[in-house]
N, C-alpha and C positions, 0 to 999 in steps of 0.2 A: 326592504329588509333582506337578510341573508337567506331566506327561503327563496331559492331561485325558480321563479315561475313566470312563464310568458304572460299570463293574464294579469299579474301584479303590475308589470310595467305598463300594459295597455290601460288598466284601470287607473293607474296613477296619473296618466296623461289626461284621461277623461275627467277624473275627480279633481285634478288641479284646476282645470278650466271652470268647473262648477263651483269650486271653493272660492276662487277669485271673484266670480260673479256674485256669489252669495255675500261675501264680505263687502264688496263694493255697494251692494244694495242696502246695507245697514246704515242708513244715514243718521239714525238717532244715536249711534255709538253704543258701546257695551254698557250694561247696567251692573252695578255692584262690583265686586272684586273680579278682576280680569285673571282668568286662568289660561296661560299660554301653553298650548299643546304643540309639541314638536315631534313629528313622527306619526304616520298613519292618517293624518288629516286629509291627504289628497286621494285616498281610496275612493272608488266609484260610489257616489251618492252618500259619502260619509258626512257631507255638509248637512244633509237632512237629519242625521242622528245628532250632530252637534246642535242644530237648531231645536230639536225636540228636547234635548237635555237642558238647554238654556231656558226654554219655556217652563220646564218642570222646576228649575231652580227658583223661579219666581222673583228674580232680581237679586238673589243672594250672591250669585256669581254669574259670569258670562265666559264661556269657553271660546277662545279665539284660536282657530287653526292656523298654523304657520307652516310654510312650505320648506321642505328639505330637498337636497339633490335626489334624483330618481334612483340612483344606484346605491346599494347597501354600503359600500366603502365610503362614498361621499357623505352619506347620512351620518355614519359613525364619526368620520373626521370632523364634521361640523359640531356634533355634540361634544366630542372629546375636547376640542379647542375651547369651547365656551364653558364647559364644566371645569376644565383646568384653570380657567380664569375666574372661577367662582361667580359666574354670571347669574344674577338673580332674576333675569328676565325670562328664564325658562322654569315652568312649574311642573308640567306633566310630560313625560318622555315616552314615546312609542319606541320600544327597544326590541331588536331582534332577540330571539331566545338564546342566542349564543353570547350575548354581551353581559349577562347578569354578574358573573364572577368578576370580570374586569372592572365594571362600574362600581360594584359593591366593595371590592378590595381597595379601590382608589378613594372610597369615601364620597362618591359623587351622588349616590342615591340612598334614600332613607329605608331603613328596616321598618317593616310594618309592625305596629304594636299588636298585642294579642287579640284585641277586639277587631282590628282591621284585618288581621290574618284570618280570623274565623269567617268574616264576611267575604273576603276576597277568594277564599277556597271552597266555600259552600257549593256543593253540586259540581265542582270542577274536577275533571279527569286528573288522576294523579300524575301522569307523565308531564303535562303542562305545568303543574305545580312544581315538579322537580326542576324545570327550567328556570323557575323564578326563585330558586333556593341557592344560597351559598353558605357553606359551613353551618348548615342546619338552621339558618335564618331566612325568613321570607322577605324578599325585596320587591317582588313584582306582583302585579295584578293581571293574571292571564287574560288576554284579550281574544286572540284567535289562534288556532293551531293548524297543522297540516300533516299529511302523511301520503306517501306514494302508493299507487295501486298498479296492478298489472292490467293493461288494456290489451285486448286481443280481437282478432277478426273471427266472429262466430261462423261466418260462411266458409272459412278456411280450417278452423279448429273448433269442432263442436264442444269439446271438453277442455278447459284451460289447464295448462301444466301446473303442477304443484311445486316443482323444484326447478332450479336452474338447469340441471342436466336434462330433465324431461323437456324443458323449453327448447334447449339446443337440439335435442333429438327430433322434436316436432319441426323445428325450423329447417333442419337438414332434409327431412322428408319432403317438405314443401319445396325446397330448393331443387331437389332431385326431380320433382314433378313439374318444374318450370313455373311454379306459382309464386306469388309474393311470399317472402320468407323472413325478411330482416327482423332483427331484434333491436328495438330502439333503446338506447342507453346513453346517458350523458357522461362523457369522459373527457371533455375539454378541461384545460387547466384553470379551474375556477371552483366556486363553492358547490355547484351541482355535482361535480365529480367527488368532492369530499363527502357529500351525503351518501353516494353509492359505495364509496370505500367503507364508510362507517357501517352501512347496512350489512356488508359482507363480514367485516370483522366482528360486529356484534352478533351476527347470525351464527358464527362458530363459537360464540361464548367468550370472545376476547374483548379487549379494550385498548385504547391508544395510550392513556395515562392511568396511573394508579388512582385509588379512591380519594386520596387527599391532594391529587394533582401536583405532586412534587417530583415525579419521575415517570419515564416512559414505562409502558407495560407491554411492549412488543414481545410476543412469544410464538410458540408453535401454532397457536390459533390464528395469528396474523399471517403466518406462512401459508396456512390452509386457505385463508381468504384471498391472498395474493395469487395463489395457484389457480383458484377459480376465476379470478378477475383476468388473469393472463390467458386462461383457456378460452374464455368468452371473446377476448380481444383478438385472438389468433385463429378463431374458428372459421372465419370466412362467412359468418352469419350476421354480422353487424354492418352498418354503413361503412363505406370505404373512408368516410371522413369522421370516423369514430372519435379520434383524438381532438377533433374540433367541434364536437357535437354538444350544444347546450339545449335547453328546453325547446326553443323555437325550431331548431333543426330536427329534433326528435319528433315534435308534433307535425312538422311539415312532411316528414317521411311517412307518417301514419296517414295524414290527410291525402297525400298523393298516391296512396295505395302500394307503397313499397314495403311497408312493415306489416308483419303478421302479429307481432308482439311489440308492446311499447311500455316501458317502465316510466311512469310520469305521474303528475299530481292530479287531483280531482277536477281541476279546471277543464280537462280534456273534453268532457262530455258537452259542456255548455259551449265551448269554443268550436267544437266540431259541428254543432247544430248551425253555426253561422258559416263556418269555412267549407264544409262539405256535407250538407244534410243528407245526401244520398247514401253516405256511408254509415250514418247513425244507426239504422236498423240492424246492421251487422257488427256494431261496435259493442263488444262485451267487456265486462270488468270482473276482476277476481282479486283475491289477496296477493300481495307481493310474493314471489316465489321463495321457498325456503332454500337454504344453501345445500341441504342434504335431506333425503327422505326421513320423515319423522321429526325433523328439527322444527322448532317453533318459528312462525313468521316473525321476522324482526325488521322493523323499519325505523327510519330516523325522523325525529320530530322537526317540523318547521314551525313558523308562527311568530307571534309578537306578544310581548307583555307591556303593560303600562308600568312605569316607575315614577316616583316623586323625587324631583331634584332635591338634594341636600341644601341647596341655596334658595329654594323657593320660600317666599315670605308668606305663602298661603297653603301650607301642606294639608290642612284639614279639608279645605275646599277642593284642593286638587284630588284628594282621595275620593271625595264624594262625586266629583266630576267623572273620574275614571270608572267608578262603580256604575254610574248611569250610562256612560258610553258603551259599556260591555254588559249591560243587563241582559237577561235571557231574551227579552223581546228585541233588543237591538242586535244581539248576536245572530238571531234568526234573520233579521232584516239585512244585516251585513253579509251573511252567508249567501243569501239570495242575490243581493245586488252586486257584491264584489267577489264572490267565489272564494271567500276565506272561511273555513269551517269553524264551528263553535268549539269553545273549551268546555262549555256547560253541557254535561251529559243529558240533561232533561230536554234540551232543544232537539236532540236527535229523534225524540218521540213525537214531535210535532208533525201533523199532516203536511203542512207547507214545506217543511224541511225534507220530508220523504218524497214529496213530489218533485222538488228541485234537485234532490240528490237521491235518485233511486239506489245508489250504491252506499247510502248512509250507514247501513248495518255493517257492511264490509269495512268501511272507514272506522266506525266505532270499535269494532273488534280489534283492528290494528292499533288504534289509538290507546287502547287499554294496556298494551304491552310495548308501545313504541319507546325508543331509546333516544336520549339527547346525544348531540355531538360531544366531543371531549369537553368537560367542564373545567375551565382554567382561566385565570386572569390574563393569560397570554394566548387565548384561543386564536386570535388573529394570526399569530406566528405559527402555531401548530397547523392551522388550516393551510397556510402558505406552504409549509413543509410537506404536508400530505400530497397536495395537488402537484407540486413540482417534482418531488422525489419519485413519484409513481407515474409520471407522464413521460412518454405515452404508455398506455397500459400494455401494448403489444411488446414493449421492451422490458417488461418486468421479469426479473429472475427472482423467484419467490424468496429463497433464503438470503441471497445477497441483498436484495432490495429491502427485506425486513431488517437486516443488520444495519444497512445504511439509514433506514428510517429511524431505528432506535437511537442512533447517534444524533441525527438531525432533530428529533423531538427533544432530546436532552439539551441540545444547544438552544432550541427555541425556548424551553423552560428557563434556561439561564440567561436568555436574552442575547445570545451570541450570533451576530451576523445577520439577523433578520429585522427588517423594519416593520413596526407595528402598523 
């Protein structure tokens, strides 16, 4: 999905092999109604969750996991093609949190009825619910979520910075002392960069599009965000390959000891235990830095929601299947096995969750106030515009770039010159 994480791609490869093995072993074939799941089925050990839900269904239905391309754009393209053709062979869709408006506006996914909405949102954090909503209607069943943290070297920085300026000051001091100093930040021309752009714009209280998604909302707050982004990019404190940096590169810089600070997702801890266990005792975590002193911590949501295809012949069974797949017990299991954090707030209180995620409380605090990316039926176009107009970040001229961005986002909303 469009939450850009190194661990997701690795987990997908491992999970795909397990899924194929699991399905091949089912010689007796599915029992009852077949619920075809597209999206999320290949995550690490998700086949075990599918098998458990099938057992709980007692023959009423059988969930069959189907593989999609490993990249988010490929996944979306396949779903869009089949849904546009009114393909009834898809029942349950694992959808990136940025797709709700597009799919709902096209009539491809079902609005949940009041009873389903109550069940799907019980104990769920509000920001993930917001990603499942379009025009005040609920279309998604929040499955897992995600939010970035500040990772830092405790042996270099005893107290983590609270703001971007403080982080840059600490980094410069380390550089002057000849110590590891880099700030890891994803700024390649892709979705991970859009996440960081959104972090900064939202941090200053701005937004990319207006509330009803009909026009750009680029203003002085955007200029402030672009000023900070350009300051970071030209500070000499980031990787020399900043404009090509995605999650794997940012993680590699931390793993190799080049970074003192790294803005990345929660998977970093588990992955570092495998990649460089000697570094783990000195690996600290803290809230994502604020854009200015006293400003609230503002981060961008990642994650996935389940949605029911409008063309499914088994919508009731598909809903029940989704609720089982993302039950609190299975959210905990999935968080531990696949590194994808729960949407259910009660799971964060579980001892097993806190053991696997010692940063669980920091994550939960951020998730309470996290913000979605621009909510729009043409989000794909807007995402492309953001990452291309503002790349590379060192070339940003805050006011000029904001003006250009305003025009480009308006063109994206009107469907001018951008391929979806």
